[in-house]
C-alpha positions as CSV (number, residue, x, y, z in Angstrom):
1,M,159.7,151.6,134.2
2,K,156.6,153.7,133.6
3,R,154.7,152.8,130.4
4,K,154.9,155.6,127.8
5,D,151.1,155.3,127.1
6,A,150.3,155.8,130.8
7,T,149.1,158.7,132.8
8,R,148.6,157.9,136.5
9,P,148.1,154.7,138.5
10,L,144.6,153.4,139.4
11,E,144.0,152.2,142.8
12,I,141.9,149.1,143.7
13,P,138.3,150.1,142.9
14,S,135.9,150.5,145.7
15,A,132.2,151.4,146.1
16,D,133.1,155.0,147.0
17,D,135.2,155.6,143.9
18,E,134.0,158.2,141.3
19,I,135.3,158.5,137.8
20,P,134.9,162.0,136.3
21,D,132.6,162.2,133.3
22,L,131.9,158.5,133.3
23,T,128.2,158.9,133.9
24,A,127.7,160.9,130.7
25,W,130.0,158.5,128.9
26,L,128.0,155.5,129.9
27,Q,124.7,157.2,129.1
28,A,125.9,157.7,125.6
29,L,127.0,154.1,125.5
30,D,123.7,152.7,126.9
31,A,121.6,152.7,123.7
32,P,124.1,150.8,121.4
33,L,124.7,148.3,124.2
34,R,121.1,147.3,124.2
35,T,121.0,146.9,120.5
36,R,124.2,145.0,120.1
37,V,123.5,142.4,122.8
38,Q,120.0,141.4,123.7
39,P,119.4,140.7,127.4
40,H,119.3,137.0,128.1
41,F,120.5,136.7,131.7
42,A,117.6,138.7,133.1
43,A,116.4,136.0,135.5
44,E,119.7,135.3,137.2
45,P,123.2,136.9,136.8
46,P,125.5,134.2,135.3
47,T,128.5,132.8,137.0
48,L,131.7,134.4,135.6
49,Y,135.3,133.2,135.0
50,L,137.5,136.3,134.9
51,D,140.6,135.9,132.8
52,T,143.7,138.0,133.4
53,T,142.7,140.8,131.0
54,I,139.8,141.7,133.4
55,V,142.0,141.7,136.5
56,S,144.6,143.8,134.7
57,Q,142.2,146.5,133.8
58,L,141.2,147.1,137.4
59,V,144.6,148.4,138.4
60,G,147.6,149.9,136.8
61,W,148.0,153.0,134.7
62,L,145.4,155.0,132.9
63,S,146.3,154.6,129.2
64,R,146.6,157.4,126.7
65,D,145.2,155.1,124.1
66,A,141.5,155.9,123.7
67,S,140.4,152.3,123.2
68,M,142.4,151.0,126.2
69,L,141.2,153.8,128.4
70,R,137.6,153.0,127.5
71,Q,138.1,149.4,128.5
72,Q,139.7,150.4,131.8
73,K,136.9,152.8,132.7
74,L,134.1,150.4,131.7
75,T,135.7,147.5,133.6
76,R,136.1,149.5,136.7
77,Y,132.5,150.8,136.5
78,W,131.2,147.3,136.0
79,W,133.3,146.0,138.9
80,R,132.1,148.7,141.3
81,R,128.4,148.7,140.3
82,H,127.6,145.2,139.2
83,S,130.2,142.6,139.9
84,H,128.7,141.8,143.3
85,R,125.7,140.4,141.6
86,H,127.8,137.5,140.2
87,I,129.6,134.5,141.6
88,K,133.1,135.1,140.2
89,Y,135.8,132.5,139.6
90,V,139.5,132.8,138.7
91,S,142.0,130.0,138.2
92,D,145.6,129.3,139.2
93,V,146.5,130.3,135.6
94,V,145.0,133.8,136.2
95,I,146.7,134.1,139.6
96,T,150.1,133.2,138.2
97,E,149.7,135.8,135.5
98,A,148.3,138.4,137.8
99,L,151.3,138.2,140.2
100,K,153.8,139.0,137.5
101,G,155.2,142.5,136.8
102,E,155.7,145.5,139.1
103,F,155.4,144.5,142.7
104,K,152.9,147.2,143.8
105,L,150.5,146.5,140.9
106,A,150.9,142.8,141.4
107,L,149.9,143.2,145.1
108,Q,146.8,145.2,144.0
109,R,145.8,142.5,141.6
110,W,146.3,139.9,144.3
111,E,144.0,141.8,146.6
112,I,141.3,141.6,143.9
113,V,141.7,137.9,143.1
114,R,142.4,136.6,146.6
115,P,138.7,136.6,147.8
116,L,137.3,135.0,144.6
117,S,136.3,131.4,144.2
118,R,138.8,129.2,142.3
119,V,138.7,126.6,139.7
120,H,141.7,124.3,139.3
121,P,143.6,122.9,136.3
122,S,143.5,119.1,135.8
123,E,144.4,116.6,133.2
124,Q,141.0,117.1,131.6
125,T,141.4,120.9,131.4
126,H,144.8,120.6,129.8
127,E,143.5,118.0,127.3
128,L,140.6,120.2,126.3
129,A,142.9,123.3,126.1
130,S,145.1,121.4,123.6
131,R,142.0,120.6,121.5
132,I,140.9,124.2,121.6
133,L,144.4,125.3,120.6
134,A,144.3,123.0,117.6
135,E,140.7,123.8,116.6
136,C,141.5,127.6,116.7
137,R,144.8,127.0,114.9
138,L,146.7,129.0,117.5
139,P,150.4,128.8,118.2
140,E,151.6,127.0,121.3
141,R,152.5,130.3,123.0
142,E,148.7,131.1,123.2
143,Y,148.1,127.9,125.2
144,R,147.0,129.9,128.3
145,D,144.2,131.6,126.4
146,A,142.9,128.2,125.3
147,H,143.3,127.0,128.9
148,H,141.0,129.8,130.2
149,A,138.2,128.6,127.9
150,A,138.8,125.0,128.9
151,L,138.7,125.8,132.6
152,A,135.4,127.7,132.3
153,A,133.8,124.9,130.2
154,I,134.9,121.9,132.4
155,H,133.9,123.7,135.6
156,K,130.5,124.7,134.1
157,V,131.0,128.5,134.5
158,K,128.4,130.2,132.3
159,V,130.5,133.2,131.1
160,L,134.2,133.6,130.3
161,L,134.7,137.4,130.8
162,T,137.6,138.8,128.8
163,W,139.0,141.7,126.9
164,N,141.0,139.3,124.8
165,C,139.4,140.2,121.5
166,K,142.1,138.4,119.4
167,H,142.0,134.9,120.6
168,L,138.8,134.5,122.7
169,A,136.0,137.1,122.3
170,T,135.8,137.1,118.5
171,E,133.2,135.9,116.0
172,H,135.9,133.8,114.4
173,M,137.2,132.0,117.5
174,I,133.9,131.5,119.5
175,P,132.4,128.9,117.2
176,R,135.8,127.0,117.1
177,I,136.0,127.0,120.9
178,G,132.4,125.8,121.0
179,R,133.1,122.9,118.7
180,A,136.1,121.8,120.7
181,C,134.2,121.9,123.9
182,E,131.2,120.0,122.5
183,A,133.5,117.4,121.0
184,Y,134.7,116.6,124.5
185,G,131.1,116.6,125.9
186,Y,131.2,120.0,127.6
187,A,128.9,123.0,127.0
188,P,131.1,125.9,126.0
189,P,131.0,129.1,128.1
190,E,129.5,132.2,126.6
191,I,132.5,134.4,125.9
192,L,131.8,138.1,126.5
193,T,133.5,141.4,127.1
194,P,132.3,143.5,130.1
195,E,130.6,145.7,127.6
196,Q,128.6,142.8,126.2
197,L,127.9,141.4,129.7
198,I,126.3,144.7,130.7
199,G,124.0,144.4,127.6
200,A,123.3,140.7,128.2
201,C,122.4,141.2,131.9
202,A,120.4,144.4,131.5
203,Y,121.2,145.3,135.1
204,G,118.3,147.1,136.8
């Protein structure tokens, strides 16, 4: 069934895609990006763990919701213009989530994740995910969100890239996730949205 907040489907982004009015929109966005996030990955683009929210924004329906539409356009712009600069990882957790839903869209998500490097769950990632869940005081149903952070930490991926601004990319949760990782002897990943990543990398 077509979502009520949708307009038309997005195809898998390519280097030849053009998004109307996006250039002007990003120019207007550029100045606040630089002030919100100081560049600190200038020397070398960081490795990235992409959670399911990133993959989901690359295909599907254009939302009528302004905030969601902004995320979709920015994610697709970053994917087309800058994602090639990074070594990108997904996990079996991401792939399982990406293959759910409408078959055509699941197939498009599969085409995106299929060529990417993978990190795999283990006893250690599950144990750390449980610690993160407890530290963040999240219900058991949010275990997969905690597992994304654990997978990135244990596999030493520099950045967890996400649009999950409720359980991951928030000022409230990031320190808690960091404490849980450090308690197990792992450096926590930096948790950023694509918008923050653009500012942190200051792509030339």
